[in-house]
C-alpha positions as a printed NumPy array, in Angstrom:
array([[  0.   ,   0.   ,   0.   ],
       [  1.304,   3.43 ,  -0.924],
       [  2.013,   6.108,   1.681],
       [ -0.792,   8.22 ,   0.229],
       [ -3.246,   5.335,   0.546],
       [ -2.077,   4.78 ,   4.132],
       [ -2.92 ,   8.433,   4.835],
       [ -6.343,   7.91 ,   3.256],
       [ -6.893,   4.904,   5.495],
       [ -5.975,   6.959,   8.584],
       [ -8.613,   9.48 ,   7.468],
       [-11.141,   6.638,   7.275],
       [-11.26 ,   6.824,   3.477],
       [-10.558,   4.377,   0.667],
       [-10.202,   4.893,  -3.046],
       [-13.236,   3.75 ,  -5.007],
       [-13.025,   2.057,  -8.376],
       [-12.468,   4.699, -11.076],
       [-15.837,   6.017, -12.266],
       [-17.206,   4.905, -15.611],
       [-16.746,   7.333, -18.481],
       [-19.758,   9.445, -19.319],
       [-18.838,  10.243, -22.905],
       [-16.145,  10.277, -25.547],
       [-13.016,  11.416, -23.703],
       [ -9.942,  10.138, -21.869],
       [-10.34 ,   9.955, -18.077],
       [ -6.632,  10.832, -17.784],
       [ -4.199,  12.37 , -20.227],
       [ -0.465,  12.744, -19.719],
       [  1.387,  15.838, -20.852],
       [  5.024,  14.904, -21.303],
       [  6.536,  12.953, -18.437],
       [  5.539,  15.277, -15.641],
       [  1.849,  16.274, -15.823],
       [ -1.354,  14.248, -15.716],
       [ -4.69 ,  15.882, -16.489],
       [ -7.74 ,  14.195, -14.936],
       [-11.15 ,  14.734, -16.535],
       [-14.079,  15.87 , -14.437],
       [-15.391,  13.445, -11.839],
       [-18.569,  13.789,  -9.829],
       [-19.513,  12.354,  -6.458],
       [-21.039,   8.94 ,  -5.87 ],
       [-22.308,   7.03 ,  -2.873],
       [-21.789,   3.265,  -2.946],
       [-21.365,   3.499,  -6.72 ],
       [-24.581,   5.461,  -7.244],
       [-24.438,   9.039,  -8.531],
       [-25.504,  11.88 ,  -6.256],
       [-27.854,  14.496,  -7.68 ],
       [-28.991,  17.935,  -6.605],
       [-28.174,  21.614,  -6.608],
       [-26.42 ,  23.709,  -3.97 ],
       [-28.738,  26.271,  -2.444],
       [-31.775,  24.33 ,  -3.658],
       [-32.029,  21.239,  -1.488],
       [-28.281,  20.648,  -1.045],
       [-26.433,  22.473,   1.748],
       [-22.908,  23.861,   1.604],
       [-21.886,  21.225,   4.18 ],
       [-23.215,  18.44 ,   1.95 ],
       [-21.483,  20.07 ,  -1.021],
       [-18.176,  20.035,   0.901],
       [-18.541,  16.266,   1.382],
       [-19.535,  15.814,  -2.265],
       [-16.439,  17.747,  -3.373],
       [-14.305,  15.476,  -1.176],
       [-16.001,  12.442,  -2.707],
       [-15.414,  13.847,  -6.199],
       [-11.726,  14.25 ,  -5.359],
       [-11.584,  10.605,  -4.261],
       [-12.887,   9.703,  -7.713],
       [-10.243,  11.968,  -9.293],
       [ -7.56 ,  10.169,  -7.255],
       [ -8.95 ,   6.782,  -8.321],
       [ -8.57 ,   7.797, -11.986],
       [ -5.077,   9.143, -11.262],
       [ -4.029,   5.883,  -9.605],
       [ -5.392,   3.882, -12.539],
       [ -3.261,   6.033, -14.863],
       [  0.031,   6.115, -12.939],
       [ -0.22 ,   2.906, -10.89 ],
       [  0.909,   4.349,  -7.545],
       [ -0.081,   7.653,  -5.933],
       [  3.375,   7.88 ,  -4.373],
       [  4.615,   8.77 ,  -7.879],
       [  2.739,  12.073,  -7.583],
       [  4.859,  15.023,  -6.506],
       [  1.949,  17.411,  -5.945],
       [ -1.432,  18.574,  -7.186],
       [ -1.043,  21.554,  -9.528],
       [ -4.513,  22.846, -10.432],
       [ -8.079,  21.964,  -9.454],
       [-11.293,  23.237, -10.968],
       [-14.441,  22.564,  -8.989],
       [-17.74 ,  23.142, -10.773],
       [-20.688,  23.626,  -8.416],
       [-24.278,  23.344,  -9.652],
       [-26.006,  26.042,  -7.662],
       [-29.039,  28.253,  -7.471],
       [-28.509,  31.891,  -8.519],
       [-28.374,  33.107,  -4.907],
       [-25.816,  30.503,  -3.717],
       [-22.351,  32.088,  -3.4  ],
       [-20.397,  29.595,  -1.274],
       [-18.754,  27.733,  -4.169],
       [-15.263,  28.22 ,  -2.634],
       [-16.373,  26.639,   0.642],
       [-17.798,  23.667,  -1.268],
       [-14.562,  23.266,  -3.265],
       [-12.603,  23.225,   0.011],
       [-13.81 ,  19.646,   0.526],
       [-11.624,  18.409,  -2.314],
       [ -8.65 ,  20.681,  -1.787],
       [ -8.538,  19.983,   1.954],
       [ -8.221,  16.288,   1.121],
       [ -5.235,  17.042,  -1.112],
       [ -3.592,  19.059,   1.669],
       [ -4.264,  16.215,   4.112],
       [ -2.499,  13.818,   1.743],
       [  0.387,  15.907,   0.355],
       [  0.829,  18.561,   3.056],
       [  1.108,  22.203,   2.057],
       [  2.554,  21.042,  -1.289],
       [ -0.941,  19.652,  -1.82 ],
       [ -2.528,  23.101,  -1.924],
       [ -3.119,  23.532,  -5.657],
       [ -4.128,  26.602,  -7.565],
       [ -7.903,  26.411,  -7.804],
       [-11.062,  27.746,  -9.344],
       [-14.529,  27.236,  -7.858],
       [-17.155,  27.94 , -10.504],
       [-20.929,  28.178, -10.111],
       [-22.94 ,  26.46 , -12.831],
       [-26.67 ,  26.29 , -13.494],
       [-26.507,  22.545, -14.138],
       [-23.951,  19.743, -14.439],
       [-24.172,  16.434, -16.349],
       [-26.573,  13.96 , -14.786],
       [-27.768,  16.683, -12.392],
       [-24.748,  16.09 , -10.147],
       [-24.069,  18.847,  -7.611],
       [-20.27 ,  18.983,  -7.976],
       [-17.713,  18.038, -10.629],
       [-13.959,  18.237, -10.116],
       [-11.1  ,  18.124, -12.604],
       [ -7.418,  18.318, -11.735],
       [ -3.827,  18.423, -12.948],
       [ -1.066,  16.604, -11.054],
       [  2.722,  16.797, -11.292],
       [  4.631,  13.503, -11.22 ],
       [  7.99 ,  13.008,  -9.574],
       [ 10.953,  13.074, -11.935]])
């Protein structure tokens, strides 16, 4: 078991199976030998998708947990691509899309669920650059979708 997966275990978390693709795209794409781009992943509970909209039936606290769950799915795709999360030097960039009602403005607090997990796993090196973007709707009516770029060790 990798050191990163040991940290996940200490947090009471495990990596799920990588989510099924929802279209015609690559779940992960390498750029040279150092960067891996991970396509957007949403949250799931026991393999079932989660639906809803922040500010309209879904609370910011629930959104935080959904963003963390989405990041677990991102990490599952990353592990499937590179084989071992210990090969990752650090997260580089995260974009968190938040399906939200027009009056919901806590997208950054929702996105913290995923980025806090990265910091828990990689320390302060795990604090990526980030965007938290409000959307009117996401595919499958999911509340959160997260995409990320990771740097691999040389």
